[in-house]
C-alpha positions in Angstrom: 0.0 0.0 0.0 1.3 3.5 -0.9 1.2 5.6 2.3 2.5 8.8 0.6 -0.9 10.3 -0.2 -2.1 9.6 3.3 1.0 11.1 4.9 0.7 14.1 2.6 -2.9 14.7 3.7 -1.9 14.4 7.4 0.9 16.9 6.8 -1.3 19.4 5.1 -4.0 19.0 7.8 -1.5 19.5 10.6 -0.2 22.7 9.0 -3.8 24.0 8.7 -4.7 23.1 12.3 -1.6 24.5 14.0 -1.6 27.7 11.8 -5.2 28.3 12.7 -4.3 28.5 16.4 -1.7 31.2 15.9 1.5 31.8 17.7 1.5 30.7 21.3 1.9 33.4 23.9 2.7 32.1 27.4 1.0 34.1 30.1 2.8 33.9 33.4 0.9 34.0 36.6 1.5 33.4 40.3 -1.1 33.1 43.1 -2.4 36.6 43.5 -6.1 36.6 44.3 -8.4 37.4 42.6 -6.1 37.6 39.6 -4.8 34.0 39.9 -6.4 31.6 42.4 -5.4 28.0 42.8 -8.6 26.0 43.3 -6.8 22.7 43.6 -3.5 21.1 42.5 -2.6 22.9 39.3 -6.2 24.0 38.6 -6.3 27.8 38.4 -9.1 30.4 38.1 -9.2 34.1 38.4 -9.1 37.3 36.4 -6.0 36.3 34.5 -7.6 33.0 33.4 -10.8 34.8 32.3 -8.8 37.4 30.3 -6.9 34.6 28.5 -10.1 33.0 27.5 -11.6 36.3 26.3 -8.4 37.1 24.3 -8.5 33.8 22.6 -12.2 34.4 21.6 -11.4 37.9 20.5 -8.7 37.1 17.9 -6.9 34.2 16.2 -3.5 35.6 15.5 -2.2 34.4 18.9 -3.1 31.6 21.3 -2.7 32.8 24.9 -1.9 30.0 27.4 -1.5 30.2 31.1 1.9 29.2 32.6 2.2 29.0 36.4 5.1 30.6 38.2 5.6 31.9 41.7 5.9 35.5 43.1 9.5 34.9 44.0 10.7 32.9 41.0 8.9 34.9 38.3 12.1 36.9 37.6 14.1 33.8 37.0 11.4 32.2 34.9 11.1 35.3 32.7 14.9 35.2 31.9 14.4 31.5 31.1 11.7 32.5 28.6 9.1 30.4 30.5 6.5 33.1 29.9 6.1 36.0 27.5 3.6 38.3 29.2 2.1 38.8 32.6 -1.1 40.6 33.5 -1.5 42.8 36.6 2.2 43.7 37.1 3.9 46.9 38.2 7.3 48.2 37.0 8.2 49.0 40.6 7.9 45.4 41.6 11.6 44.6 41.0 11.6 44.7 37.2 14.1 47.6 36.7 17.0 45.5 35.5 15.1 43.0 33.4 14.4 42.9 29.6 10.7 43.9 29.9 8.4 46.7 28.9 4.9 47.5 30.1 1.5 48.3 28.5 -0.6 51.2 29.4 -2.5 51.0 32.6 -5.9 49.3 32.4 -6.9 48.9 36.1 -6.2 50.9 39.2 -5.7 49.1 42.4 -4.2 49.3 45.9 -3.3 47.4 49.0 -4.7 48.0 52.5 -3.9 46.8 56.0 -6.3 44.6 57.9 -6.6 43.9 61.6 -9.0 41.9 63.8 -12.0 44.1 64.7 -12.1 44.7 68.4 -14.2 47.0 70.7 -12.5 50.4 70.8 -10.1 49.7 68.0 -10.1 52.2 65.1 -7.9 53.7 62.4 -5.4 54.9 65.0 -4.3 51.3 65.3 -2.7 51.5 61.8 -0.7 54.6 62.4 2.3 52.8 64.0 3.0 49.4 62.6 6.6 49.1 63.8 5.5 47.4 67.0 3.2 44.9 65.3 3.5 41.4 63.8 2.6 41.6 60.1 1.6 38.5 58.0 2.9 38.9 54.4 3.3 36.9 51.2 6.7 35.6 50.3 8.1 37.3 47.2 5.6 40.2 47.2 6.7 43.9 47.1 5.3 46.1 49.8 5.4 49.8 50.2 6.1 49.8 53.9 9.5 48.1 53.1 10.3 50.3 50.1 9.3 47.5 47.7 12.2 45.4 48.6 11.2 41.7 48.7 14.3 40.3 50.3 13.3 38.5 53.4 16.4 39.4 55.4 16.0 43.1 54.7 12.3 43.0 55.5 12.9 41.2 58.8 15.5 43.7 59.8 12.9 46.4 59.8 9.7 44.7 61.0 8.5 41.6 62.7 7.1 39.6 59.8 5.5 36.2 59.3 5.8 34.9 55.7 3.4 32.6 53.9 2.2 31.8 50.4 -1.5 32.1 51.0 -3.6 35.2 51.6 -6.3 33.3 53.3 -3.9 31.9 55.8 -2.7 35.4 56.6 -6.2 36.6 57.1 -6.8 33.6 59.5 -3.7 34.6 61.4 -5.1 38.0 61.9 -8.5 36.7 62.9 -7.0 34.3 65.4 -4.6 36.9 66.9 -1.4 35.1 65.6 -0.6 38.2 63.6 -1.6 41.8 64.3 -1.8 42.9 60.7 -1.8 41.7 57.1 -2.0 43.4 53.8 -4.4 42.5 51.0 -5.4 44.0 47.7 -8.6 45.9 47.6 -9.8 43.7 44.7 -9.2 40.5 46.7 -10.9 42.0 49.8 -14.0 43.0 47.7 -14.2 39.5 46.2 -13.8 37.9 49.7 -16.4 40.0 51.3 -18.8 39.3 48.5 -18.4 35.6 49.1 -18.2 35.8 52.9 -20.0 39.0 54.0 -19.8 38.1 57.7 -16.1 38.8 57.5 -16.9 42.5 57.3 -17.8 42.5 61.0 -14.7 40.6 62.0 -12.1 42.7 60.1 -10.9 46.3 60.5 -9.8 47.7 57.2 -7.4 50.6 57.0 -8.1 53.8 55.2 -4.4 54.0 54.8 -2.9 52.4 51.8 0.3 50.4 51.8 0.6 51.2 48.1 -1.5 52.3 45.2 -0.8 51.1 41.7 -1.9 51.1 38.1 -2.1 47.5 36.7 -0.3 47.0 33.4 0.7 44.0 31.2 4.4 43.1 31.5 5.8 42.1 28.1 9.1 40.2 27.8 11.6 41.5 25.2 11.4 39.0 22.3 7.8 38.1 23.1 5.7 36.9 20.1 3.2 39.7 20.9 4.4 43.3 21.2 3.4 46.0 23.6 1.7 47.9 20.8 -0.4 44.8 20.1 -1.2 44.3 23.8 -2.3 48.0 24.0 -4.5 47.5 21.0 -6.1 44.3 22.5 -6.7 46.1 25.7 -8.5 48.9 23.8 -10.7 46.3 22.2 -11.5 44.6 25.4 -12.5 48.0 26.9 -14.5 49.2 23.9 -16.5 46.0 23.6 -17.2 46.0 27.4 -15.5 42.7 27.7 -13.1 43.9 30.4 -15.8 45.5 32.5 -17.9 42.3 32.3 -15.0 40.2 33.5 -14.2 42.6 36.3 -17.8 42.8 37.5 -17.7 39.0 38.0 -15.3 39.8 40.9 -17.1 42.8 42.2 -14.6 45.3 40.6 -15.9 48.4 38.9 
C-alpha cells in the first residue's frame, strides 16, 4: 500500500490546524487573588484565566496560554523564557534591570492593611506598625518596606510572618497570631462578596500600603508586542469585555 498520499494529507492537515491557532503566547501568573487563584492542585481560576479565555475568543493571531510561576521565581522564569507576558504587574515590583516593557494602565488598584476588629479599635491602630507582627506573602513587594522583597531586609525592619497564601494570613489576623496583614482591595472585595460576615470581623485601614496602576508586562522577544497588547486592551474595553470580566469579581 502506498502511504505517501495519506502522509501528505496528514501533513497538510497538521499545518492547517496549527496555523489556525496562531503563535502561542505564554501568560505567566502566580497566586495573587483574585487575579490568579489555585482552586486545587494545578487548577487555576481568576481574572487572568478569564482574560486569557476572552483574548482567545477575540482574535486568532495568537493563542494565549497560562503558565504557572511563583511570586519569588517569576524573575528567573522570565529570563528563562518560560512566559512572554504577565497581567496585573507593576514596573516598581523589581523589574528595573530586566528585559521587559509595560503596556498602558488598564486597572487601578491598591493594597490596604487589615486587623482583627475589636471594641474600641479604630484607624489609629494602623498609624504605627513598627511594634506589630505583620503577615505577608513571600516574594511580594510592599510599600512599607520600600518595595524590597528580600526577606532578610524586610525582617531587619519589621516583625514579619511569611506565607504563600492570603487566606492563611487573614486567618492569622482573625486568630490573633498576627496583628496585621496586607491585602489587595480587589481581593478584599471578592472575599467580602463571598463571605459578607467577615466584614464585621475585620478592621480595614483607610491608609494604603501602596496604590498602583495595573499593566501588562511584556518580555523582550515576546511573540506579541506592547503595541499589540495595548490594541487588544483597547478592544477589550471598547467591547465592554473587560468591564464584564471585572464585574464578576465585584470590581468596577
